[in-house]
Structures are given as structure tokens and as C-alpha cells.
Steps between C-alpha positions, in 0.01 A plus 500: 500500500633843410478807719265781408506867590219748553542869570253771589542870570340608826469841666857517630666182385542241230372160611701207363373145545731213406272198445581132471848522639598131526683561826363207697635262237844576644400441862391721786852633561494708180201696631740665744702677228319498164247774585791730589674402176192591295463827692858588411455404136189717465678787681797478262287480185270785600787723616671442167179611329496826696335428834777658706379615841237227514533160659352156453361330811341159541145534634389139557633159588516205265172313532281239341439717193877491428507878448740758641391863509730801492439873489714766339460832676627720780540284809607618847859414578 
């Protein structure tokens, strides 16, 4: 199964949902680091595209729907 991506502009952020991440296929231990890896990848890509001054933050935990949600916006430090 391939991963899918959905994005949606909201009032003060860009919502990014990474669906169908096959993380559990690699065991529960990968859930400790792969969300942070994806957060960093999205941060790098979006900064390269001009989103300086904004940050990507994970906003959910990996659950039964196999989706990870991130938001690009201004987040408190």
C-alpha cells in the first residue's frame, strides 16, 4: 500500500495529513521516530519552498486510521 497525502488551508495554518503510512509493518519501535522524521521532511520541503518563519508540528498520534497529521503555521516556542 502506498502512502497518500492530503492538504487543506485553514484560518492560520496548512493542515497536512499523511495517510496509509505503513509504519506498523516495521514494528512498534518505528513509531517512536518515524513521525519526527516525517515532520522534519515536511519542514525541510516547505521551508525550501518559501515557508521560512513557519514551523511544522505533529498534531495527532498514529492510530487505527494509519494517518499522521501535521500543521504548518506559527507555533509557540
